[in-house]
Structure formats: C-alpha cells, structure tokens
LODRENBA-512392 format. One record per residue: x, z, y of N, C-alpha, C, O, CB in turn. Coordinates in steps of 0.1 Angstrom, whole numbers, plus 2048, in hexadecimal, padded with zeros to 3 digits. Glycine has a CB too. Layout:
! residues N
   nu   nw   nv  cau  caw  cav   cu   cw   cv   ou   ow   ov  cbu  cbw  cbv
    X    Z    Y    X    Z    Y    X    Z    Y    X    Z    Y    X    Z    Y
...
! end
This chain:
! residues 162
   nu   nw   nv  cau  caw  cav   cu   cw   cv   ou   ow   ov  cbu  cbw  cbv
  58F  880  695  582  886  691  578  877  68D  56F  877  685  57A  890  69F
  57D  86E  694  575  863  690  57A  85B  685  571  854  681  574  85A  69A
  584  85A  67E  589  857  674  582  85C  667  57E  855  65E  594  85A  676
  581  86A  667  57B  871  65E  56B  86F  65D  566  870  652  57E  87E  661
  565  86D  668  558  86A  66B  555  85E  665  54B  85D  65E  556  86B  678
  55E  853  666  55D  846  661  55D  845  652  556  83F  64A  568  83E  666
  568  84F  64E  56B  850  63F  55D  857  639  558  851  62F  57B  85A  63C
  558  862  63D  54A  868  63A  540  85B  637  53C  857  62C  545  872  648
  53E  856  643  536  84B  641  536  841  636  52C  83E  62F  536  845  64B
  542  83C  635  547  832  62A  544  838  61C  541  831  612  558  82F  62C
  547  846  61B  545  84D  60D  536  84D  60B  531  848  601  54A  85C  60D
  52F  852  615  51E  853  614  51B  846  60F  516  846  604  514  856  622
  520  839  617  51A  82D  615  51C  827  607  512  821  601  51F  824  61E
  52A  829  600  52D  82A  5F5  525  82E  5EA  522  827  5E0  534  82F  5F5
  521  83C  5EE  519  843  5E4  50B  840  5E3  505  840  5D9  51A  851  5E6
  506  83C  5EF  4F9  836  5F1  4F9  828  5EA  4EF  825  5E2  4F7  836  600
  501  81F  5EC  502  811  5E5  503  813  5D5  4FE  80C  5CC  510  809  5EB
  50A  81D  5D2  50A  822  5C1  4FF  824  5BD  4FC  820  5B2  511  82E  5BE
  4F5  82C  5C5  4E8  832  5BF  4DE  826  5BE  4D6  825  5B5  4E2  83F  5C8
  4E0  81D  5CA  4D7  811  5CA  4DA  808  5BF  4D1  804  5B8  4D8  809  5D6
  4E7  805  5BC  4EA  7FD  5B1  4E4  802  5A3  4DE  7FA  59C  4F8  7FB  5B1
  4E6  80F  5A2  4E1  817  594  4D1  815  595  4CB  813  58A  4E6  828  594
  4CB  816  59E  4BC  814  59F  4B9  807  59E  4AF  804  597  4B7  819  5AC
  4C0  7FE  5A3  4BC  7F0  5A1  4BE  7EC  591  4B8  7E4  58B  4C4  7E5  5AC
  4C8  7F3  58B  4CA  7EF  57B  4C1  7F4  574  4BF  7EF  569  4D6  7F4  574
  4B9  800  579  4AF  807  572  4A3  800  572  49D  7FE  568  4AC  814  577
  49F  7FB  57E  494  7F2  582  497  7E7  578  48E  7E5  570  493  7ED  591
  49F  7E0  577  4A0  7D3  56F  49F  7D6  561  498  7CE  55A  4AE  7CC  571
  4A5  7E3  55C  4A1  7E6  54E  492  7E9  54C  48B  7E4  543  4AA  7F2  54B
  48E  7F1  555  47E  7F2  553  475  7E6  556  46A  7E5  551  479  7FD  55E
  479  7DE  55D  472  7D0  55F  473  7C8  552  46A  7C1  54E  479  7C6  56C
  47E  7C8  54C  481  7C2  540  479  7CA  536  471  7C2  52F  491  7C3  53D
  478  7D5  533  470  7DD  529  460  7DA  52C  459  7D8  522  474  7ED  52B
  45D  7D9  538  44F  7D7  53D  44D  7C8  536  444  7C5  52E  44E  7D7  54E
  455  7BF  53A  452  7B3  536  44F  7B2  526  445  7AC  521  45C  7AA  53A
  459  7B9  51F  45A  7B7  50E  44B  7BF  50D  443  7B8  507  46B  7C0  505
  446  7CB  510  43C  7D3  50B  42E  7C9  511  425  7C7  509  43E  7E3  511
  42E  7C4  51C  423  7BA  51F  421  7AF  515  416  7AC  510  425  7B4  52D
  42D  7A9  512  42B  79C  509  426  7A2  4FA  420  79B  4F2  43C  793  507
  429  7AF  4F6  425  7B5  4EA  416  7B8  4ED  40F  7B2  4E5  42D  7C2  4E7
  411  7BE  4F6  403  7BF  4F9  3FB  7B1  4F8  3F0  7B0  4F2  403  7C5  507
  402  7A8  4FF  3FB  799  4FE  3F9  795  4EF  3EF  78F  4EB  406  78D  506
  403  799  4E8  402  793  4DA  3F7  79D  4D0  3F0  79A  4C7  415  793  4D2
  3F6  7A7  4D5  3ED  7B2  4CE  3E0  7AD  4D3  3D7  7AC  4CA  3F0  7C2  4D1
  3DD  7AA  4DF  3CE  7A5  4E2  3CD  799  4DB  3C4  798  4D4  3C9  7A2  4F2
  3D5  78F  4DC  3D3  782  4D5  3D0  785  4C6  3C7  77F  4C2  3E0  779  4D6
  3D8  78E  4BE  3D4  792  4B1  3C7  799  4AD  3C2  797  4A2  3DC  79A  4AF
  3C3  7A0  4B8  3B5  7A5  4B7  3AA  79B  4B9  3A0  79B  4B2  3B2  7AF  4C1
  3AC  792  4C2  3A4  788  4C3  3A2  77D  4B7  397  778  4B3  3A8  781  4CD
  3AF  77B  4B1  3AF  773  4A5  3A8  77B  498  3A2  774  48F  3BF  770  4A2
  3A9  788  498  3A5  78F  48C  394  790  490  38C  78E  487  3AD  79F  48B
  390  792  49C  382  791  4A0  37A  785  49C  36F  785  497  380  791  4AF
  382  77A  49E  37D  76B  49A  37D  76C  48A  372  768  485  389  75E  4A1
  388  76F  482  387  76F  475  37C  777  46F  374  773  466  392  772  46F
  37A  782  474  370  78D  46F  361  78B  474  357  790  46F  374  79B  475
  363  783  47C  354  77F  485  34F  78F  48D  357  794  495  343  779  477
  343  795  489  340  7A0  491  342  7AC  48A  33C  7B6  48E  333  79F  495
  34A  7AC  47E  34C  7B7  478  356  7C0  47D  35C  7BB  486  34D  7B5  46B
  359  7CD  47A  361  7D6  480  370  7D2  47E  373  7CC  474  35F  7E5  47B
  379  7D6  488  386  7D1  488  38E  7DC  47F  38D  7E8  481  38B  7CF  497
  396  7D8  476  39C  7E0  470  3A7  7E7  475  3AD  7E1  47E  39F  7DA  466
  3AA  7F3  471  3B5  7FC  479  3C3  7F5  473  3C4  7F2  467  3B3  80F  474
  3CD  7F4  47A  3DC  7F0  475  3E0  7F9  46C  3DE  805  46E  3E8  7EF  47F
  3E5  7F4  462  3EB  7FE  455  3E1  801  44C  3E4  807  442  3F2  80C  45A
  3D3  7FF  44E  3CA  803  445  3C5  7F7  43C  3C0  7ED  441  3BF  808  44D
  3C6  7F8  430  3C4  7EE  426  3B4  7EB  426  3AC  7F4  426  3C9  7F2  418
  3B2  7E0  425  3A1  7DC  424  39F  7D7  416  3A5  7CD  412  39B  7D0  42F
  397  7DE  40E  395  7DB  403  38A  7CE  401  37E  7CF  402  391  7E7  3FD
  38F  7C4  400  385  7B8  3FC  38E  7B1  3F3  39A  7AF  3F3  380  7AE  409
  384  7AC  3E9  389  7A5  3DE  38B  793  3E3  385  78E  3ED  37E  7A9  3CF
  393  78D  3DC  392  77D  3DE  39A  77A  3EC  399  76E  3F0  382  778  3DE
  3A1  783  3F2  3A9  77E  3FD  3A0  778  409  3A3  76D  40D  3B3  773  3F8
  396  77D  40D  38D  778  417  392  77D  426  39D  783  427  37E  77D  414
  38B  77B  431  38D  77B  43D  395  789  441  39F  78B  449  381  779  443
  38E  793  439  393  7A3  43C  39F  7A4  438  3A8  7AA  43F  38A  7AE  434
  3A3  79E  42A  3AF  79F  426  3BB  79A  42F  3C5  7A0  431  3B0  798  41A
  3B8  78E  435  3C0  787  43D  3C1  78E  44B  3CC  78E  451  3BC  779  43E
  3B8  794  44F  3B8  79C  45C  3C1  7A7  45C  3CA  7A9  464  3AB  7A1  45F
  3BF  7AF  44F  3C8  7BA  44D  3D7  7B6  44C  3E0  7BE  44F  3C4  7C1  440
  3DA  7A8  447  3E7  7A4  446  3EC  7A4  454  3F4  7AC  458  3E9  797  43F
  3E4  79A  45B  3E9  797  469  3EB  7A4  472  3F4  7A4  479  3DF  78E  470
  3E2  7AE  471  3E5  7BB  477  3F2  7C1  473  3F9  7C6  47C  3DA  7C4  473
  3F6  7C0  467  402  7C8  45F  40F  7BF  467  418  7C5  46E  402  7C5  44C
  40D  7AF  465  417  7A7  46C  41B  7AB  47A  426  7AA  480  414  79A  46D
  40E  7AE  480  410  7B0  491  417  7BC  492  420  7BC  49A  402  7B1  49A
  413  7C6  48B  41A  7D6  48B  428  7D5  488  42F  7DE  48D  414  7DF  47F
  42D  7CB  481  43C  7C7  47E  441  7C0  489  44D  7BE  48A  43D  7BF  470
  439  7BA  493  43D  7B0  49A  443  7A4  495  44D  79F  49A  445  7B5  4A1
  43D  79F  48C  442  794  483  43D  788  48C  432  783  48A  43B  794  474
  446  782  495  444  777  49D  43F  76A  495  436  763  498  451  774  4A5
  447  768  48A  441  75D  483  431  75C  47C  42A  751  47C  44B  75B  478
  42E  766  479  421  768  474  418  766  47E  40D  761  47C  420  775  46E
  41B  76B  48C  412  76C  49A  412  75F  49E  408  75B  4A4  418  776  4A7
  41A  756  49B  41B  747  4A4  40D  741  4A0  408  746  497  428  73B  49F
  409  738  4A8  3FC  731  4A9  3FD  728  49C  3F2  727  496  3FA  728  4B7
  407  723  498  407  71B  48C  406  720  47F  400  719  477  411  715  48C
  40B  72C  47D  40B  736  470  3FB  73C  476  3F3  73D  46C  41B  746  470
  3F6  73E  47E  3E8  743  480  3DF  739  47B  3D6  73C  473  3E5  745  490
  3E0  72C  47E  3D8  721  478  3DA  722  46A  3CF  721  463  3DC  712  47D
  3E5  723  463  3E5  721  456  3DE  72D  44E  3D7  72B  444  3F3  71E  450
  3E1  73B  455  3DB  747  44F  3CB  745  452  3C4  748  448  3E2  756  457
  3C5  741  45C  3B9  73F  45F  3B2  735  456  3A6  738  453  3B8  73B  46B
  3B8  72A  452  3B4  723  446  3B2  72A  437  3AA  729  42F  3BE  718  446
  3BC  732  437  3BA  73A  429  3AF  745  42B  3A6  748  422  3C9  744  423
  3AF  749  437  3A5  753  437  396  74F  438  38D  758  437  3A8  75C  442
  392  741  43B  386  73D  43A  384  738  42D  378  739  429  382  734  444
  38E  733  426  38B  72D  419  38B  736  40F  382  735  407  393  723  416
  395  740  40D  397  74A  405  39C  742  3F6  3A0  749  3ED  388  752  404
  39C  737  3F5  3A1  72F  3E9  3AF  72E  3E9  3B5  72F  3F3  39C  722  3EA
  3B5  72B  3DE  3C4  727  3DC  3C5  719  3DF  3BC  712  3DB  3C9  729  3CC
  3D0  713  3E7  3D1  708  3EB  3E2  702  3EA  3EC  709  3EA  3CB  709  3F8
  3E2  6F6  3EA  3F0  6EF  3EA  3F2  6EC  3F9  3E9  6EB  401  3F1  6E1  3E1
  401  6EB  3FC  404  6EA  408  3FE  6DD  40D  3FB  6DC  419  412  6EC  408
  3FD  6D2  405  3F6  6C5  40B  3E9  6C8  40E  3E5  6C1  417  3F6  6BA  402
  3E1  6D1  408  3D4  6D4  40B  3D2  6DB  418  3C9  6D8  420  3CF  6DD  400
  3DB  6E6  419  3DA  6ED  424  3DF  6E4  431  3DA  6E6  43D  3E2  6FA  421
  3E8  6DA  42F  3EB  6D1  43A  3DF  6C9  43D  3DD  6C6  449  3F6  6C9  437
  3D8  6C4  434  3CD  6BC  435  3C2  6C4  43B  3BC  6BE  444  3C8  6B7  428
  3BF  6D0  439  3B6  6D7  43D  3B7  6DB  44C  3AD  6DD  452  3B6  6E0  435
  3C2  6DC  452  3C7  6DE  45F  3C6  6D0  466  3C9  6D0  472  3D6  6E5  460
  3C2  6C5  460  3C1  6B8  464  3CF  6B5  46C  3CE  6B2  478  3B4  6B6  46D
  3DB  6B6  467  3E6  6B3  46C  3EB  6A5  465  3F2  69D  46B  3EF  6BE  46A
  3E7  6A2  459  3ED  696  454  3F2  69B  446  3EE  6A6  441  3F9  691  45D
  3FB  691  440  3FE  695  432  40A  68C  42E  40B  686  423  3F0  693  428
  415  68C  439  421  686  435  429  68F  42E  429  69B  431  426  680  440
  431  68A  425  439  693  41C  442  69D  422  444  6A9  41E  441  68A  413
  448  697  42E  452  6A0  435  448  6AC  43C  44D  6B7  43D  45B  697  440
  43C  6AA  441  436  6B3  447  431  6BE  43B  431  6CA  43C  42A  6AD  451
  42C  6B8  430  427  6C1  425  432  6CB  420  430  6D7  41D  420  6B9  419
  43C  6C4  420  44B  6CC  41C  44C  6D8  429  44F  6E4  425  45A  6C0  41D
  44A  6D6  432  44A  6E0  43E  440  6EA  43A  443  6F5  437  445  6D9  44C
  433  6E6  43A  429  6F0  436  42A  6F8  42A  425  703  429  41D  6EA  436
  431  6F3  421  435  6FB  413  43F  706  419  43E  712  416  43D  6EF  406
  448  702  421  452  70C  427  44A  718  42D  44C  724  42A  45C  704  434
  442  712  435  43B  71D  43C  432  727  432  431  734  434  430  716  448
  42C  720  427  422  729  41F  42C  731  417  428  73C  412  417  720  415
  43A  72C  415  442  735  40C  444  740  416  444  74B  412  450  72E  406
  447  73F  423  44A  749  42C  440  755  42C  444  761  42E  44B  743  439
  434  752  42A  428  758  42B  427  761  41E  421  76C  41E  41E  74D  42C
  42C  75A  413  42D  761  404  439  76C  408  438  777  403  431  754  3F6
  442  769  40D  44D  774  40F  448  780  417  44E  78B  415  45B  76E  417
  43F  77E  41F  43A  788  429  42E  790  421  429  79A  425  434  780  439
  42A  78B  416  41D  792  40D  410  78C  414  406  793  413  41B  7A6  40D
  410  782  41C  402  77F  420  3FB  775  416  3EF  775  414  402  779  42F
  405  76D  410  401  762  407  408  766  3F9  412  76D  3F9  405  752  40C
  402  761  3F0  408  761  3E1  408  753  3DA  3FF  74B  3DA  400  76C  3D8
  414  752  3D4  415  743  3CF  410  745  3BF  418  749  3B6  428  73C  3D0
  404  743  3BE  3FE  745  3B0  403  73D  3A5  404  741  399  3EF  743  3B1
  407  730  3A9  40C  728  39F  416  720  3A9  413  71F  3B5  401  720  397
  421  718  3A2  428  70F  3AA  421  707  3B5  41A  6FE  3B1  42E  707  3A1
  423  709  3C0  41E  702  3CA  40E  703  3CF  408  6FB  3D7  422  6F5  3C5
  40A  70F  3C9  3FA  713  3CB  3FC  722  3D2  402  72B  3CD  3F1  713  3BA
  3F5  721  3DE  3F5  72E  3E7  3E8  733  3E8  3DF  72B  3E9  3FA  72B  3F4
  3E5  740  3E8  3DB  748  3EF  3DE  754  3F3  3E8  759  3F0  3D0  749  3E8
  3D5  75A  3FA  3D5  766  401  3D9  772  3F7  3D3  775  3EC  3C8  768  409
  3E3  779  3FC  3E9  784  3F3  3EA  791  3FB  3EE  791  407  3F7  780  3EC
  3E4  79C  3F4  3E4  7A8  3FD  3EE  7B1  3F9  3EB  7BD  3FB  3D5  7B0  3FE
  3F9  7AF  3F1  402  7BB  3ED  40B  7C0  3F5  410  7CB  3F2  40A  7B7  3E3
  40D  7B9  402  414  7C3  40C  40C  7CE  411  412  7D7  417  418  7BE  417
  3FC  7CD  40E  3F6  7D8  411  3F0  7E0  409  3E7  7E8  40C  3EE  7D6  418
  3F5  7DD  3FB  3F0  7E3  3EF  3E2  7E0  3EA  3DC  7E8  3E3  3F0  7F0  3F1
  3DD  7D3  3EC  3CF  7D1  3E9  3D2  7CC  3D9  3C8  7C8  3D2  3C6  7C4  3F5
! end
C-alpha cells in the first residue's frame, strides 16, 4: 500500500506542478499585455496634452472626426495627430516629429526643410537639413504634410478629407 500511496502523491504533485506552470504562463502573458496597454495609455495621455497645448483652451476634437479649418492651422494638425495616434503611428508620435508638427501648427505657412530646422533652433548643417527633409517626406506619406512645390511643405488634411 505504501508504494501506491507514494505514486498517488507523486501524480498529484505532478498535476499541481503542471497547473502552477500554466498559471505562471498566463500571468506572464497578462503582465505583458498589461505593460503594452499601459504604454498605449501613456501615449494617449501625452497626445491629449499635446493637442490641448496646440488648441489652447478650445474643445478637444474626437479621434476620427475631421475638423474643418482652412489654412492648416492648429485644429487641422491636432486632428492629424489624433488620427496618427489612433493608428498607433509611433514615428509621428515621437518627440522629434511632435516638435516638427508643432512648428507647422503654430505657423500654418509652407516651409522648406532648412526653415523648419532653423525654426526649431537646431542649426542648418547640410546633413541635418537632409535628415529634416526625410522626416518631412515621411509626414507627407502619412498625409499630415503636403509638398506643395519641390522642397516646400505645409499642413495637409487629405488623410481626414479636409
């Protein structure tokens, strides 16, 4: 009887160990998902703060709702940022791109990459200006900016139907 009791205990121990391992895997998966969602929530909060800064005390637009403002002003840019955030576009949400977009939001004018670079008080070395041009082209690809003439960029709302 003793050997069968030991076998039964070993079987229960193995079964319990298996359940513990499965629960640990579930906890690890849930922890990973929680971290991912907390990061997304943090980005949403940052974007909302940026939009509030750009729009001042005006009402915050709802994501996916086009804001009809002519001239590519702050409300247009805020809508584009909300759309980019909704699509989880990490590039557009980065601080460097935020500064570029903010410059266009406050200016509303068409600018060349060298002007944007100078406006951000970074400098005007040729290699940096070329890097800025690449960033502006990425924003054109995403429908936030438009290249109205070769090398001349301004806010574009085509991605939201403005």
